[in-house]
C-alpha positions, 0 to 999 in steps of 0.5 A: 825287269820293269816296274810293271813286272814287279807290281804284277808279281807282288799282286800275285804273291799277295793274292796267294798268301791272302788265300793261303795264310799258312803258306811257307816258301823258300825263294826257289819254291816261290820263283818256281811256283809263280814262274818268275825271273829271279830278279823280279821274284827277289825284288817283289819279295823284298818289297813285300817284306819291307811293307811287312806283308811278308816276313822271313821264318827262322829257316829263311822261308817267306811267311805271311807277316804278323802285322800284315793286313789284307792289302791288295 
């Protein structure tokens, strides 16, 4: 896993959630949709949660964060 892989994955995830703000994916759905290695997907999702771009829904899925602006 490299920094570039994580940054590319984050960019891809941000673009998808910006285009589809109601998108709601589990970890496995996200990994499969974007064809990411599990470690890269986990790190990208965690970093986007730390920045509040993403949040976890009650069922554990990833959703657009309430306080996220469109940051690309």
